[in-house]
Every structure is written in C-alpha cells, then in structure tokens.
Steps between C-alpha positions, in 0.01 A plus 500: 500500500829558321335629180210747507323644195305824540245506217410866546855617426610193300798465733684185609684504833747215550609487863754297691541533875722809455471619139247619242498475121223696328383505138201656330292462185477842335197638312682407178533140635878525514632348824712743701754439775413721797711407802748250646651540845410510869151378584236768460131526583398773255248382241519790255843565352384664177713806573808289425390466138428865429717598205695822473474690175858449385464633146331461164762249380317230698203343325161497670379141520151418369454873430438549874626833633796466736509120462845415374593133510868589496449678834287221648662235723388173343485139610582338167573746215470387141681600182398755237269714712538861610738380773847505340683356801628141499207255470451187708347308208560511124337279240527471123207403282493326164459830313818638658331738743580496871288769671273380782251664734431279803221617732314356797236238421442312828660372819487201734605469866546156655659332801833325458726497195488305177812329366687658210500279194843331464679768704648509851315733736398562858212283618253440782417185690170642626271752333507728805873565452444747216243680287519564126370772269479447124426802278413432137597766247379482141587662170160514331640563152737201478317265740790428738491493879757544776423359844694674778542279807575629852533272801519651848681307774353706780708355784826523306465860369560379144308536172565286193421603144488331161287526187343282235452602135197334337448497125122505457528624143477286186857580392841412639709765675866525601585603857810723485497631857310370804635621832369366828451828686501875447494759780483873423632714784412871530864598557850361443681598818640148539822305487501179296645189664605203286686178579769446235830316480672214324579132549584417864436859612132545428251750638709801587286790623515788251315820590461789257271807490225499240562737210285636220450243224520123515712276720472124514629171638470210257621162386516383138699183574205262500507494881482756776866406555774585746547841333157645580224409744128534411451746784503877547399735778416868495597662829466848644822700517530460877441123504735289710477145627245591767323816381360653185252395232573202275303369200624154401432310175606134474421308180446127553661398172842364398508598132573826319355787700472878498457734797458849362451844657412794277501854639290722276530873426285580804720293737251216542649149521345208308626167635457170311623144531445182299623289209762684298349613167845472339478243217163387639190405297214271597237407245145479632249317284129579532375374838847466656640669811842621614585506872774728634721407798418627847657797675490531879468863610587613852477840668695565820510823703773343714795497263671217318489263795123545519470409133730199538300365793176517299653309208661242730179441694294456182747279315 
C-alpha cells in the first residue's frame, strides 16, 4: 500500500517506490510534517519533532511545556496563531478578524484519485494507479474546515497536493490566502532553482543560495507568463545533473502564482506554492467550497536529471 496510517502513533507514511513522505497528528491535534526523502522503514520518527528550548521569546502553544508551534514543522499553518512565520491560509470574517486555528478532525484513504473541480490536474485511468489521503482540519470556533489532499503515484515517485476550504459556518468569509502546499524543512542548506526569462527566451535556469528571510518567485500578470514559471526546486549544495538531492514543486496552474521560501531565525526553510495572494480575494458563502490548484512534488536523490525524468514519466 502506498499510504499507511499507524493509529498507535497517529502517523501517516506516504511511500512511492523510492521515497517516503511522513506526517503526524500531534497530541494538540496539529498536523506536523516529519520527513520527506529517500524511502525509509522506520515507524517512529518522533525524535524529529523534539523542540529545542530556544528562548523565552517563543510562546508555548496550548500552555504545554516545550510545545512551541513556531518551532514545529507543520503541514498547513494558519494565520494568527503562536506561529508567526508565513501562513499557508488566511481568511477574513465578517467582524474583521482573521485568526484561525485548524486542527485534525478526521482522515480518509481511498484508491485512485478524484478530479479537481474545474481545474487541470494529474489523473488516473485505473484506481490501482494511485492512492489518495484526505485529512480534514477544522477550526471549532469559526466552523470552517480545510481538507488536505495527497495523492501518491507509487510507480512514478511523485506526490500531488491540493486543498479545499469548506465554509460550514452560518456566515460568509473571505479567502485572502490559500496556498496549495507547505513543506517545513528542518534546515536551509539549499540552493533555490527557478526558471525565469522573457518573451522568446523563457525558462533560464537561475540558481541562488537560500538566505535568511523571504525569497520568492511569482507572477502578478494574470498568467504564469514567459517571465516566471510556476516551478521551483530546492537542491543540496553539491547537486549536479546526476547527483545530489532535489525537491521539486510544480504548480499545475496558469494564473497568478507564488512560490515562496522563508528561512526563519533558526535556519529552517518553509517552502510554499500556490495562487498568488496579491490582489486576491474569494468570497465564500455559507455551505460553499474553494478548491486550490494542484502541485506535483518530486524528490530525487539522483540530481536534476533524476527529477526531470520523474516529471517527464508522470506527465
């Protein structure tokens, strides 16, 4: 099976033929990102999440000793909590407030892959080609849900991600920011690769080291455009065409997009990609849903050529 849930540790292991992607439901019901890389067999990776006591300036979350959300690698961070890094989702309610607190409510694992409503996306012709995990997060106070969707193409070493925001409250809400994926790495020793250019000379390879603070690739032209491509890769410093670790993010969307990497004060890299929140608002009436575009995520231990082959084979 490509997706295995261990109820005793509340851990999800998403496995392709050569890679593993692991996430975990914490005691607080926040969903944490644990691991993404070469395929592993270990079932207990709790040591990855053990926080270091960095200082009293960080707020303990839920009044739990040594639990600091700002030091926790998260799957889909919200806005207005004790995590002051860039959020993946931001909403505004009718009273002007915008703080949310999304926590695990339930999950569902099924064979195949459902279509995305009115959006282009990868697909299957038979259910045995892929397996999908949907994790439902809920903010109990405001009555909204976020459904995180992960599809594992086991034979192609690719994982797709998207999310759905559901307004189960009795009031309308404005979506200000709804990114398709967030990955929190436990270090930032990467180079960032982007594909930028201009008309008739698109997709030049630009490689720069990550630095402290934010760095992004984006389009605000109404289309992904010839200037920027909705793709980034984080690569280890020694990566070449045929060796080194590569983490690729390709957004299947042709409108305004944002690919953002934030390196925090402890040198951890938060990577996000999705619809550009610049000049973006989507009104959700009671009972309505908003579907984000899909991002195809690829890990390769065999350099840039290894990553390219995975994308080419899947597409």
